[in-house]
RODO-2510 file (C-alpha; in nm, 4 decimals, decimal comma):
residues 417
     n   res          X          Y          Z
     1     m    -5,4380     2,7682     1,1772
     2     i    -5,8000     2,6631     1,1371
     3     n    -6,0065     2,9756     1,2075
     4     r    -6,2503     2,8717     1,4815
     5     n    -6,4054     3,2180     1,4993
     6     r    -6,4918     3,2019     1,1295
     7     i    -6,6455     2,8581     1,1772
     8     s    -6,8511     2,9809     1,4743
     9     d    -6,9639     3,2955     1,2923
    10     r    -7,0801     3,0949     0,9924
    11     i    -7,2708     2,8474     1,2081
    12     n    -7,4458     3,1389     1,3776
    13     q    -7,5225     3,3173     1,0495
    14     l    -7,6813     3,0062     0,9009
    15     a    -7,8803     2,9556     1,2211
    16     q    -8,0576     3,2860     1,1560
    17     i    -8,2080     3,1466     0,8348
    18     g    -8,5314     2,9729     0,9338
    19     k    -8,4865     3,0545     1,3025
    20     s    -8,7850     2,9972     1,5313
    21     a    -8,8726     3,1768     1,8538
    22     d    -8,7315     2,8950     2,0724
    23     g    -8,3975     2,8910     1,8905
    24     g    -8,4764     2,6050     1,6565
    25     v    -8,4177     2,6109     1,2817
    26     t    -8,6527     2,5076     1,0014
    27     r    -8,5074     2,4833     0,6519
    28     i    -8,7055     2,2223     0,4633
    29     a    -8,5292     2,1144     0,1433
    30     f    -8,5934     2,3431    -0,1554
    31     s    -8,7833     2,5915     0,0611
    32     k    -8,7103     2,9637     0,0476
    33     e    -8,5006     2,9294     0,3627
    34     d    -8,3050     2,6350     0,2252
    35     q    -8,2261     2,8288    -0,0905
    36     q    -8,1134     3,1290     0,1157
    37     a    -7,8725     2,9033     0,3046
    38     h    -7,7318     2,7616    -0,0196
    39     n    -7,6912     3,1121    -0,1623
    40     l    -7,5056     3,2272     0,1481
    41     v    -7,2662     2,9316     0,1441
    42     a    -7,2127     2,9747    -0,2305
    43     n    -7,1065     3,3345    -0,1659
    44     w    -6,8665     3,2208     0,1074
    45     m    -6,7181     2,9670    -0,1320
    46     k    -6,6662     3,2306    -0,4009
    47     e    -6,5136     3,4766    -0,1541
    48     a    -6,2760     3,2029    -0,0374
    49     g    -6,1569     3,1514    -0,3955
    50     l    -6,3322     2,8259    -0,4821
    51     h    -6,4842     2,7578    -0,8213
    52     v    -6,8567     2,7126    -0,7563
    53     r    -7,1097     2,5131    -0,9549
    54     i    -7,4544     2,3611    -0,8996
    55     d    -7,5321     2,0192    -1,0414
    56     r    -7,8607     1,8940    -1,1879
    57     a    -7,9891     1,7847    -0,8458
    58     g    -7,9257     2,1281    -0,6942
    59     n    -7,6161     2,0177    -0,5019
    60     l    -7,3785     2,3056    -0,4321
    61     i    -7,0142     2,2201    -0,5119
    62     g    -6,7076     2,4315    -0,4339
    63     c    -6,3917     2,3154    -0,6127
    64     l    -6,0298     2,3752    -0,5113
    65     p    -5,7734     2,2603    -0,7719
    66     g    -5,4881     2,0420    -0,6552
    67     r    -5,1249     2,0540    -0,7552
    68     n    -5,2244     1,7827    -1,0015
    69     p    -5,5479     1,9343    -1,1368
    70     t    -5,6291     1,6291    -1,3509
    71     a    -5,6138     1,3862    -1,0582
    72     p    -5,9417     1,2505    -0,9143
    73     p    -6,0707     1,4659    -0,6273
    74     v    -6,1232     1,4182    -0,2566
    75     l    -6,4735     1,5185    -0,1449
    76     i    -6,6001     1,6658     0,1835
    77     g    -6,9751     1,6993     0,2158
    78     s    -7,2916     1,7237     0,4213
    79     h    -7,6198     1,9171     0,4043
    80     l    -7,7874     2,2469     0,4934
    81     d    -8,1548     2,1437     0,5133
    82     t    -8,3115     2,0675     0,8515
    83     v    -8,6076     1,8914     1,0025
    84     i    -8,8953     2,1021     1,1310
    85     n    -8,7683     2,3063     1,4262
    86     g    -8,4358     2,1253     1,4297
    87     g    -8,0949     2,2420     1,5445
    88     r    -7,8174     2,4603     1,4067
    89     f    -7,5383     2,2010     1,3923
    90     d    -7,6862     1,8957     1,2154
    91     g    -7,5331     1,8863     0,8659
    92     t    -7,4267     2,2484     0,8791
    93     i    -7,0942     2,1881     1,0532
    94     g    -6,9980     1,9336     0,7863
    95     v    -7,0364     2,1858     0,5057
    96     i    -6,8713     2,4662     0,7022
    97     a    -6,5854     2,2354     0,8050
    98     g    -6,5175     2,1463     0,4429
    99     l    -6,5249     2,5127     0,3426
   100     e    -6,2927     2,6081     0,6295
   101     i    -6,0397     2,3413     0,5289
   102     a    -6,0427     2,4539     0,1657
   103     q    -6,0149     2,8211     0,2628
   104     h    -5,7335     2,7490     0,5076
   105     l    -5,5380     2,5601     0,2400
   106     l    -5,5747     2,8556     0,0038
   107     e    -5,4736     3,1105     0,2672
   108     e    -5,1656     2,9077     0,3558
   109     k    -5,0861     2,8476    -0,0129
   110     d    -5,0767     2,4792     0,0749
   111     l    -5,2636     2,3112    -0,2098
   112     l    -5,3154     1,9372    -0,1850
   113     p    -5,1738     1,7037    -0,4495
   114     l    -5,5373     1,6190    -0,5332
   115     p    -5,8308     1,8495    -0,6071
   116     l    -6,0689     1,9075    -0,3176
   117     e    -6,4462     1,9496    -0,3515
   118     v    -6,6791     2,0781    -0,0794
   119     i    -7,0421     1,9750    -0,1298
   120     a    -7,3699     2,0892     0,0245
   121     f    -7,6133     1,8144    -0,0731
   122     r    -7,9839     1,8839    -0,1237
   123     d    -8,2607     1,7191     0,0790
   124     e    -8,0650     1,4946     0,3116
   125     e    -8,3391     1,4943     0,5739
   126     g    -8,6260     1,3795     0,3523
   127     v    -8,8871     1,5673     0,5568
   128     r    -9,1112     1,6665     0,2696
   129     f    -9,1231     1,3481     0,0620
   130     g    -9,0316     1,0808     0,3156
   131     s    -8,7095     0,9782     0,1426
   132     g    -8,3866     1,1567     0,2263
   133     l    -8,0324     1,1632     0,0844
   134     f    -8,1804     1,2958    -0,2389
   135     g    -7,8794     1,4957    -0,3570
   136     s    -7,6212     1,2357    -0,2621
   137     r    -7,8287     0,9518    -0,4077
   138     a    -7,8557     1,1520    -0,7308
   139     m    -7,4789     1,1973    -0,7356
   140     a    -7,4295     0,8246    -0,6742
   141     g    -7,6861     0,7310    -0,9408
   142     n    -7,9185     0,5617    -0,6923
   143     l    -8,2492     0,7436    -0,7310
   144     v    -8,5548     0,5196    -0,7565
   145     k    -8,7823     0,5053    -1,0601
   146     n    -9,0768     0,6852    -0,9018
   147     e    -8,8644     0,9574    -0,7376
   148     m    -9,0313     1,2421    -0,9280
   149     d    -9,3814     1,1109    -0,8569
   150     k    -9,3540     1,1330    -0,4775
   151     v    -9,5887     1,3920    -0,3294
   152     d    -9,5951     1,5874    -0,0041
   153     l    -9,8890     1,6399     0,2314
   154     h   -10,0236     1,9072    -0,0037
   155     n   -10,0103     1,6702    -0,3015
   156     v    -9,7207     1,8623    -0,4601
   157     s    -9,4793     1,6309    -0,6411
   158     r    -9,1031     1,6326    -0,6138
   159     k    -9,0920     1,7061    -0,9854
   160     e    -9,2958     2,0236    -0,9322
   161     v    -9,0729     2,1296    -0,6425
   162     l    -8,7567     2,0848    -0,8500
   163     e    -8,9065     2,2817    -1,1377
   164     e    -9,0054     2,5611    -0,9009
   165     a    -8,6433     2,5678    -0,7807
   166     g    -8,5275     2,6250    -1,1372
   167     l    -8,4041     2,2708    -1,1972
   168     q    -8,4894     2,0433    -1,4895
   169     p    -8,6037     1,7008    -1,3623
   170     d    -8,5540     1,5423    -1,7045
   171     l    -8,1826     1,6216    -1,6767
   172     l    -8,1493     1,4780    -1,3253
   173     p    -7,9474     1,1730    -1,4456
   174     e    -7,6668     1,4158    -1,5332
   175     a    -7,6110     1,4682    -1,1598
   176     q    -7,4594     1,1203    -1,1412
   177     r    -7,0823     1,1293    -1,1071
   178     t    -6,9096     0,9160    -1,3666
   179     d    -6,5627     1,0639    -1,3093
   180     p    -6,3364     0,8831    -1,0598
   181     i    -6,3433     1,0028    -0,6968
   182     t    -6,0658     0,9036    -0,4598
   183     a    -6,2500     0,9402    -0,1286
   184     y    -6,5426     1,1048     0,0492
   185     f    -6,5182     1,2417     0,4042
   186     e    -6,7938     1,3755     0,6264
   187     i    -6,7914     1,5310     0,9714
   188     h    -7,1142     1,5472     1,1715
   189     i    -7,2455     1,5771     1,5243
   190     e    -7,3060     1,2387     1,6850
   191     q    -7,6807     1,2963     1,7333
   192     g    -7,6689     1,0608     2,0303
   193     p    -7,5377     1,0455     2,3906
   194     l    -7,2507     0,7942     2,3743
   195     l    -6,9555     1,0321     2,3285
   196     e    -7,0760     1,2658     2,6018
   197     q    -7,1378     0,9777     2,8409
   198     r    -6,7800     0,8596     2,7880
   199     n    -6,6377     1,2147     2,7922
   200     i    -6,4770     1,1697     2,4500
   201     p    -6,4907     1,4436     2,1847
   202     i    -6,4483     1,2359     1,8681
   203     g    -6,6021     0,9232     1,7233
   204     i    -6,4606     0,7500     1,4159
   205     v    -6,7445     0,5760     1,2363
   206     t    -6,7128     0,2081     1,1495
   207     g    -7,0479     0,1817     0,9758
   208     i    -7,3849     0,3489     0,9215
   209     a    -7,7092     0,1700     0,9996
   210     g    -7,9381     0,0730     0,7161
   211     c    -8,2834     0,2272     0,7120
   212     i    -8,6199     0,1161     0,5777
   213     r    -8,9082     0,3626     0,5889
   214     l    -9,2718     0,2708     0,5454
   215     l    -9,5792     0,4834     0,4819
   216     l    -9,8910     0,3059     0,6086
   217     e   -10,2394     0,4249     0,5132
   218     f   -10,5396     0,2726     0,6913
   219     t   -10,8846     0,3320     0,5442
   220     g   -11,1943     0,2608     0,7488
   221     t   -11,5274     0,4416     0,7717
   222     a   -11,5796     0,7901     0,9081
   223     g   -11,8826     0,8334     1,1315
   224     h   -12,0478     1,0364     1,4028
   225     a   -11,8675     1,0132     1,7371
   226     g   -12,1914     0,9810     1,9286
   227     t   -12,4091     0,7523     1,7162
   228     v   -12,1897     0,4623     1,5934
   229     p   -12,1681     0,1795     1,8510
   230     m   -11,8134     0,0746     1,9428
   231     h   -11,8482    -0,2783     1,8006
   232     l   -11,9546    -0,1422     1,4602
   233     r   -11,6749     0,1089     1,4168
   234     k   -11,3970     0,0930     1,1578
   235     d   -11,1698     0,3476     1,3253
   236     a   -10,8562     0,4100     1,1190
   237     l   -10,6870     0,6198     1,3888
   238     l   -10,7278     0,3435     1,6451
   239     v   -10,5532     0,0928     1,4175
   240     a   -10,2749     0,3417     1,3457
   241     c   -10,2199     0,3859     1,7188
   242     e   -10,2159     0,0100     1,7747
   243     t    -9,9538    -0,0176     1,5020
   244     a    -9,7393     0,2539     1,6599
   245     l    -9,7414     0,0710     1,9931
   246     a    -9,6638    -0,2568     1,8171
   247     v    -9,3563    -0,1067     1,6472
   248     d    -9,2160    -0,0094     1,9869
   249     d    -9,2922    -0,3521     2,1338
   250     l    -9,1498    -0,5472     1,8395
   251     m    -8,8206    -0,3548     1,8425
   252     r    -8,7727    -0,4135     2,2153
   253     q    -8,8201    -0,7882     2,1700
   254     y    -8,4893    -0,8135     1,9810
   255     q    -8,2955    -0,6823     2,2835
   256     v    -8,0172    -0,5210     2,0781
   257     t    -7,9285    -0,1537     2,0955
   258     s    -7,8542    -0,1082     1,7245
   259     l    -8,2096    -0,1967     1,6104
   260     v    -8,4497     0,0933     1,6566
   261     g    -8,7959     0,1790     1,5284
   262     t    -8,9751     0,5125     1,5214
   263     v    -9,3259     0,6232     1,4294
   264     g    -9,2480     0,9855     1,3541
   265     s    -9,5703     1,1078     1,1964
   266     l    -9,9399     1,0289     1,2390
   267     q   -10,2197     1,2003     1,0464
   268     a   -10,5910     1,1375     1,0983
   269     y   -10,8688     1,2383     0,8576
   270     p   -11,0948     1,4290     0,8678
   271     g   -10,9368     1,5299     1,1987
   272     a   -11,2530     1,6516     1,3725
   273     v   -11,3150     1,6085     1,7437
   274     n   -11,6641     1,4647     1,6895
   275     t   -11,5851     1,2351     1,3944
   276     i   -11,4475     0,8816     1,3830
   277     a   -11,1342     0,8847     1,1685
   278     g   -11,2074     0,7333     0,8282
   279     k   -10,8415     0,7382     0,7250
   280     a   -10,5099     0,7546     0,9057
   281     t   -10,1496     0,7483     0,7896
   282     i    -9,8316     0,6835     0,9852
   283     t    -9,4646     0,6722     0,8961
   284     v    -9,2387     0,3973     1,0305
   285     d    -8,8584     0,4259     1,0344
   286     i    -8,6579     0,1089     1,1142
   287     r    -8,2771     0,1052     1,1404
   288     d    -8,0058    -0,1492     1,2122
   289     l    -7,6464    -0,2266     1,1155
   290     d    -7,7434    -0,5927     1,0581
   291     s    -7,9237    -0,6132     0,7223
   292     s    -8,0910    -0,9519     0,7820
   293     r    -8,2261    -0,8474     1,1225
   294     l    -8,3422    -0,5161     0,9753
   295     q    -8,5439    -0,6957     0,7070
   296     h    -8,6799    -0,9461     0,9594
   297     a    -8,8066    -0,6630     1,1799
   298     v    -8,9704    -0,4868     0,8846
   299     n    -9,1407    -0,8102     0,7756
   300     r    -9,2867    -0,8538     1,1242
   301     i    -9,4235    -0,4996     1,1171
   302     k    -9,5804    -0,5588     0,7752
   303     d    -9,7389    -0,8836     0,8957
   304     f    -9,8779    -0,7184     1,2077
   305     t   -10,0287    -0,4238     1,0241
   306     q   -10,2036    -0,6505     0,7738
   307     r   -10,3449    -0,8700     1,0501
   308     i   -10,4760    -0,5797     1,2578
   309     a   -10,6272    -0,4142     0,9511
   310     d   -10,8013    -0,7374     0,8515
   311     t   -10,9245    -0,7977     1,2063
   312     r   -11,0843    -0,4532     1,2267
   313     g   -11,2160    -0,4562     0,8704
   314     l   -10,9918    -0,1810     0,7333
   315     q   -10,8053    -0,1474     0,4066
   316     l   -10,4280    -0,1152     0,4254
   317     k   -10,2053     0,0543     0,1700
   318     l    -9,8360     0,0049     0,2439
   319     q    -9,5573     0,1895     0,0625
   320     e    -9,1834     0,1569     0,1162
   321     t    -9,0533     0,5123     0,0798
   322     l    -8,6838     0,4586     0,1503
   323     r    -8,4381     0,1695     0,1668
   324     t    -8,0709     0,2164     0,2426
   325     s    -7,8410    -0,0739     0,3163
   326     p    -7,6101    -0,0820     0,6175
   327     t    -7,2851     0,0749     0,5015
   328     l    -6,9345     0,0048     0,6264
   329     c    -6,6703     0,2746     0,6238
   330     s    -6,3422     0,2244     0,4434
   331     n    -6,0862     0,0436     0,6604
   332     a    -5,8069     0,2354     0,4877
   333     l    -5,9647     0,5745     0,5612
   334     n    -6,0459     0,4729     0,9176
   335     d    -5,6843     0,3705     0,9743
   336     i    -5,5738     0,7171     0,8602
   337     l    -5,8313     0,8888     1,0839
   338     k    -5,7292     0,6780     1,3851
   339     t    -5,3566     0,7298     1,3254
   340     t    -5,4085     1,1043     1,2857
   341     a    -5,6136     1,1208     1,6071
   342     q    -5,3405     0,9348     1,7919
   343     e    -5,0745     1,1729     1,6575
   344     m    -5,2878     1,4667     1,7751
   345     e    -5,3347     1,2930     2,1127
   346     t    -5,7091     1,3328     2,0627
   347     p    -5,9291     1,0962     2,2681
   348     h    -6,1544     0,9000     2,0320
   349     i    -6,3483     0,5787     1,9950
   350     e    -6,4705     0,3734     1,7028
   351     m    -6,8488     0,3582     1,6798
   352     m    -7,1410     0,2985     1,4473
   353     s    -7,3811     0,5719     1,3417
   354     g    -7,7488     0,5013     1,3811
   355     a    -7,8348     0,8175     1,1894
   356     g    -7,8356     0,8196     0,8103
   357     h    -7,5907     1,0455     0,6302
   358     d    -7,4984     1,1482     0,2776
   359     a    -7,1836     0,9416     0,3353
   360     q    -7,4060     0,6359     0,3072
   361     a    -7,4967     0,7146    -0,0517
   362     m    -7,1480     0,8263    -0,1480
   363     a    -6,9999     0,4994    -0,0225
   364     q    -7,1617     0,3350    -0,3250
   365     i    -6,9174     0,5108    -0,5598
   366     c    -6,5992     0,5699    -0,3563
   367     d    -6,4223     0,5000    -0,0272
   368     m    -6,5912     0,6780     0,2638
   369     g    -6,4741     0,7910     0,6072
   370     m    -6,6658     0,9775     0,8742
   371     i    -6,6029     1,1665     1,1983
   372     l    -6,8636     1,2271     1,4697
   373     i    -6,8456     1,5129     1,7196
   374     r    -6,9816     1,5012     2,0739
   375     c    -7,3074     1,6896     2,1298
   376     n    -7,4749     1,8015     2,4522
   377     d    -7,7198     1,5542     2,6068
   378     g    -7,7158     1,3616     2,2779
   379     l    -7,9782     1,6026     2,1451
   380     s    -8,0359     1,6425     1,7719
   381     h    -8,3345     1,7389     1,5560
   382     h    -8,4107     1,9645     1,8520
   383     p    -8,3835     2,3405     1,9187
   384     q    -8,1357     2,2749     2,2027
   385     e    -7,8983     2,0781     1,9780
   386     y    -7,5463     2,1947     2,0655
   387     a    -7,1825     2,1073     2,0046
   388     d    -6,8951     2,2889     2,1743
   389     m    -6,6594     2,4880     1,9532
   390     d    -6,3589     2,3182     2,1153
   391     d    -6,4870     1,9823     1,9931
   392     i    -6,5778     2,1191     1,6506
   393     e    -6,2309     2,2702     1,6100
   394     i    -6,0683     1,9404     1,7083
   395     g    -6,2825     1,7595     1,4525
   396     v    -6,1987     2,0034     1,1718
   397     r    -5,8262     1,9910     1,2472
   398     l    -5,8404     1,6110     1,2565
   399     l    -6,0168     1,5997     0,9221
   400     e    -5,7706     1,8387     0,7559
   401     k    -5,4673     1,6474     0,8817
   402     a    -5,6222     1,3141     0,7835
   403     i    -5,6958     1,4362     0,4295
   404     k    -5,3380     1,5583     0,3951
   405     a    -5,2134     1,2186     0,5111
   406     y    -5,4477     1,0463     0,2694
   407     c    -5,3213     1,2571    -0,0197
   408     r    -4,9607     1,1733     0,0697
   409     n    -5,0455     0,8025     0,0727
   410     f    -5,2385     0,8321    -0,2516
   411     r    -4,9466     1,0074    -0,4208
   412     f    -4,7099     0,7350    -0,2927
   413     h    -4,9301     0,4567    -0,4306
   414     m    -4,9630     0,6372    -0,7644
   415     a    -4,5866     0,6761    -0,7870
   416     s    -4,5316     0,3118    -0,6910
   417     s    -4,7746     0,1906    -0,9558
***
């Protein structure tokens, strides 16, 4: 049987790394806390009997041989990094679920026909450099040209961060998988309210929304708060705020639930109470499952920001920090997940995921299937993020049974061919 107590204990142990006073968790990618989490999971993998390695992007990989050790593997993955003061379940349960399945197979001496790999990807969240899915994009060979040049708020580059973590950025291309992979599975909390509202524990993902992130920098003129008349001001913070309100208004005009826009960060400089802001930066995150509508919405935001900057006499620097296309899950894998859920008599629905996941990057190189688990009040990226162990156990059992069914089908097709 899947060991729910072991799953719960591991979730709770990881939650102690980067824990805040209000119960939240902060493990920014490649931070000391993030590395501690990877070290802990690596030890669990070794104790379980997996062969452990770390690739050139820092991804942690635990390997379980199959009965046919030369066959292409099945992958289960997610991430261990968090947003600032996030929750204990986001990403974590996907890695722990994969480890639990591998450990259970070993304990039961029930090896799969195919090798199984459990992966903890690095920097899924993208908090520090504005572009997430770093480890999975590296594995899929989809890093952008200027990836190493991106800098954080302290002007530290990604290249410097990787070097500090003991990695060699020049060897990063070696993280790309060129060997065949049969399938990638991921299990994750929903991060939204739909499953709870419908009193259903499991969602089977049909597709993941595409995401375009922008970094907007407005440059005006700093000045004394008491001496510069209002009509002569070039207030960068004011324009940034107008843009933030415009993003909300523009998204609502489309009147579709899948298109969403978020201004998640706003910085004003010099940031003094008695000084007009001479510079301001904001981040904009736009998501949709419809790629043409997604691009249309982004174009409208770009047009608006240029117009408002010109009208108020400010300079605008616009940078696209992330672009992921809407990604459809494999119909074949979804059929297996749905059939398995029906055999288990597990209530489930098919649904899209508005959140980005490592599965999105991995779908570029292999078939991908994904399970979502109900979470309380739809909360995620929040200290009160919570998923019930009953639901988590159901999800892990579903995933294990579905992977076994997939391996049986794969073996049948191989034999037939």
